[in-house]
VEXDREN-750203 format. One record per atom (N, C-alpha, C): atom name; x, y, z. Coordinates in steps of 0.001 Angstrom, whole numbers, plus 500000, padded with zeros to 6 digits. Layout:
N
- atom,x,y,z
- CA,X,Y,Z
...
end
This chain:
110
- atom,x,y,z
- N,045315,546526,875465
- CA,044293,546205,876555
- C,044181,547288,877456
- N,044966,548207,877519
- CA,045055,549397,878468
- C,043591,549995,878601
- N,043071,550258,877411
- CA,041793,550855,877357
- C,040748,550218,878164
- N,040627,548692,878004
- CA,039694,547986,878825
- C,040006,548049,880202
- N,041120,547974,880584
- CA,041648,547889,882126
- C,041306,549402,882652
- N,041642,550281,881838
- CA,041402,551714,882401
- C,039882,551868,882543
- N,039023,551245,881751
- CA,037696,551501,881934
- C,037080,550843,883189
- N,037910,549998,883928
- CA,037432,549448,885250
- C,037248,550457,886145
- N,037994,551540,886338
- CA,038054,552728,887170
- C,036605,553142,887434
- N,035693,552886,886605
- CA,034356,553523,886870
- C,033396,552462,887497
- N,033953,551423,887542
- CA,033084,550273,888107
- C,032658,550397,889570
- N,031491,550062,889845
- CA,031055,549892,891365
- C,030003,549320,891425
- N,029449,548907,892582
- CA,028244,548240,892919
- C,027695,548206,894290
- N,026548,547736,894589
- CA,026091,547522,895992
- C,025510,545976,896191
- N,026076,545457,897208
- CA,025466,544129,897361
- C,025391,543679,898967
- N,024861,542539,899276
- CA,024839,542222,900730
- C,025295,540745,900800
- N,026562,540408,900896
- CA,026956,539163,901397
- C,026624,539082,902901
- N,026349,537667,903235
- CA,025998,537263,904686
- C,027328,537475,905519
- N,027177,538262,906757
- CA,028210,538205,907595
- C,028119,536853,908457
- N,029380,536643,908895
- CA,029377,535301,909663
- C,030139,535613,911102
- N,029319,535533,912163
- CA,029854,535658,913536
- C,030555,537063,913604
- N,030005,538172,913170
- CA,030472,539273,913259
- C,031397,539723,912370
- N,031729,538846,911370
- CA,032838,539198,910240
- C,032072,538941,908862
- N,032663,539654,907874
- CA,032135,539459,906538
- C,032924,538047,906122
- N,032126,537314,904993
- CA,032557,536157,904450
- C,033469,536623,903176
- N,034703,536435,903446
- CA,035564,536942,902138
- C,035074,536357,900915
- N,034652,535039,900757
- CA,034296,534350,899552
- C,033039,535237,898978
- N,032176,535487,899826
- CA,030968,536112,899371
- C,031196,537777,898801
- N,032090,538333,899470
- CA,032480,539572,899010
- C,033170,539568,897674
- N,034019,538495,897630
- CA,034808,538279,896277
- C,033758,537999,895304
- N,032799,537150,895601
- CA,031758,536731,894616
- C,031061,537970,894068
- N,030506,538717,894902
- CA,029804,539887,894702
- C,030595,540742,893624
- N,031781,541090,894019
- CA,032773,541905,893085
- C,032901,541262,891833
- N,033228,539991,891877
- CA,033439,539267,890521
- C,032069,539518,889676
- N,030897,539049,890322
- CA,029790,539219,889372
- C,029423,540503,889097
- N,029765,541593,889769
- CA,029540,542934,889265
- C,030489,543375,888137
- N,031622,542916,888231
- CA,032648,543179,887046
- C,032310,542447,885838
- N,031758,541151,886126
- CA,031593,540296,884810
- C,030279,540767,884234
- N,029261,541330,884987
- CA,028285,541986,884333
- C,028476,543158,883428
- N,029597,543937,883878
- CA,029995,544937,883066
- C,030940,544592,881893
- N,031740,543630,882075
- CA,032730,543110,881235
- C,032491,541633,880984
- N,031543,541200,880328
- CA,031282,539822,880332
- C,032304,538806,879719
- N,033274,539635,878716
- CA,034177,538791,878027
- C,035605,538857,878786
- N,035527,539178,879924
- CA,036955,539278,880800
- C,036702,538270,881959
- N,037822,537735,882347
- CA,038010,536860,883710
- C,038461,537691,884607
- N,038064,537664,885821
- CA,038597,538295,887100
- C,038802,537439,888321
- N,039797,537556,889046
- CA,040265,536798,889984
- C,040131,537887,891366
- N,039381,537820,892159
- CA,039287,538715,893183
- C,039662,538111,894623
- N,040536,538842,895322
- CA,041220,538496,896574
- C,040650,539371,897607
- N,040052,539061,898688
- CA,039659,540091,899758
- C,040166,539502,900871
- N,040574,540246,902032
- CA,041011,539917,903147
- C,040038,539014,904246
- N,040474,538011,904831
- CA,039484,537336,905706
- C,039347,538025,907127
- N,038283,537749,907937
- CA,038104,538224,909010
- C,037746,539548,909199
- N,037381,540340,908082
- CA,036901,541713,908310
- C,035770,541858,909235
- N,035803,542714,910248
- CA,034686,542935,911018
- C,033445,543637,910319
- N,032412,543068,910583
- CA,031145,543730,910037
- C,030779,545046,910825
- N,030956,546148,910301
- CA,030677,547344,910973
- C,030325,548396,910020
- N,029297,549135,910492
- CA,028876,550419,909530
- C,029967,551221,909384
- N,030113,551560,908134
- CA,031265,552429,907691
- C,032542,551858,907484
- N,032716,550663,907965
- CA,034114,549860,907727
- C,034547,549979,906160
- N,035746,550149,906161
- CA,036271,550259,904820
- C,037632,549356,904665
- N,037626,548587,903411
- CA,038862,547533,903318
- C,039078,547637,901797
- N,040234,547091,901256
- CA,040434,546808,900008
- C,040692,545447,899594
- N,040159,545048,898260
- CA,040490,543822,897706
- C,041263,543868,896411
- N,042003,543112,895939
- CA,042818,543033,894900
- C,042025,542232,893646
- N,042005,542763,892572
- CA,041518,542151,891444
- C,042429,541792,890240
- N,042647,540464,889915
- CA,043569,540302,888682
- C,042703,540215,887524
- N,043004,540705,886487
- CA,042134,540651,885233
- C,042760,539726,884151
- N,042047,538517,884138
- CA,042284,537549,883100
- C,043798,537206,882808
- N,044042,536780,881606
- CA,045477,536647,881246
- C,046472,537807,881117
- N,045528,538850,881245
- CA,046450,540142,881019
- C,047367,540348,882355
- N,046977,539864,883492
- CA,047589,539987,884800
- C,047534,541341,885242
- N,046619,542278,884623
- CA,046636,543640,885300
- C,045796,543536,886616
- N,046266,544507,887556
- CA,045773,544471,888715
- C,045100,545718,889092
- N,043733,545461,889734
- CA,042959,546726,890276
- C,042740,546513,891544
- N,042637,547546,892244
- CA,042163,547570,893729
- C,040722,548151,893863
- N,040116,547370,894600
- CA,038825,547865,894785
- C,038510,548171,896163
- N,038038,549379,896549
- CA,037748,549732,897731
- C,036215,549421,898197
- N,036058,548787,899177
- CA,034789,548144,899683
- C,034499,548989,901002
- N,033261,549495,901222
- CA,032691,550290,902114
- C,031469,549568,902670
- N,031315,549329,903856
- CA,030208,548601,904458
- C,029095,549629,904817
- N,027855,549266,904243
- CA,026731,550307,904477
- C,026028,550256,905973
- N,026141,548996,906414
- CA,025765,548560,907676
- C,026513,547533,908460
- N,026136,546951,909436
- CA,026819,545872,910139
- C,026025,544699,910024
- N,025347,544556,908838
- CA,024642,543442,908373
- C,025196,542620,907240
- N,026327,543307,906635
- CA,027019,542789,905410
- C,026823,543537,904089
- N,025996,544719,904230
- CA,025620,545301,902951
- C,026913,546140,902738
- N,027404,546016,901208
- CA,028588,546752,900887
- C,028384,547418,899761
- N,029123,548539,899452
- CA,029202,549075,898240
- C,030723,548963,898014
- N,031222,548972,896512
- CA,032410,548720,896179
- C,032728,549500,894976
- N,033952,550092,894639
- CA,034453,550731,893618
- C,035817,550486,893308
- N,036041,550349,891941
- CA,037556,550202,891675
- C,038217,551643,891715
- N,039390,551649,892561
- CA,039832,553012,893132
- C,041371,552995,892533
- N,041894,552090,891917
- CA,043343,551905,891225
- C,043406,550906,890499
- N,044129,551227,889243
- CA,044458,550083,888255
- C,046130,550186,888051
- N,046673,548886,888046
- CA,047999,548841,887870
- C,048298,548049,886646
- N,048896,548731,885718
- CA,048950,548173,884309
- C,050071,547015,884400
- N,049790,545979,883429
- CA,050832,544854,883284
- C,052145,545387,882796
- N,053294,544918,883623
- CA,054477,545386,882990
- C,055010,546492,883748
- N,054214,547249,884548
- CA,054488,548593,885048
- C,055420,548211,886278
- N,056499,548794,886326
- CA,057505,548612,887410
- C,057571,549779,888416
- N,057649,549127,889592
- CA,058030,550148,890624
- C,059553,550405,890974
- N,060343,549839,890113
- CA,061647,549840,890578
- C,062214,551075,889602
- N,063123,551788,890481
- CA,063634,552958,889532
- C,064680,552447,888651
- N,064811,553166,887469
- CA,065675,552804,886311
- C,067254,552921,887049
- N,068164,551968,886460
- CA,069417,551977,886875
- C,070051,553204,886431
- N,070910,553732,887266
- CA,071733,554906,886793
- C,072993,554437,886274
- N,073436,555228,885216
- CA,074673,554671,884631
- C,075885,554936,885261
- N,076739,554023,885227
- CA,078021,554111,886158
- C,079043,554823,885403
- N,079772,555634,885944
- CA,080735,556467,885168
- C,081973,556623,885710
end
């Protein structure tokens, strides 16, 4: 499934979730990203997690994490605010494969 996951790197979209009291609603940003991904990959399930309390501001940038279905692969989505009214654009900027380990290999003892 690496091919399908790697193809996420080209995904992007524009949407306008409603800001609430000067901050973006994380659940609406998550839904916008999920909808965009599912439109491009209808047979995949996505779980998107974005930070709460992001201030609505023109040019503001933050990231959200996306878990891809049962594969457990994780993608990082970079979200850019187009204005202070909640308009956003997003793009998948990093994909971490399932089973990828950040730990260094153990060195042999001798």
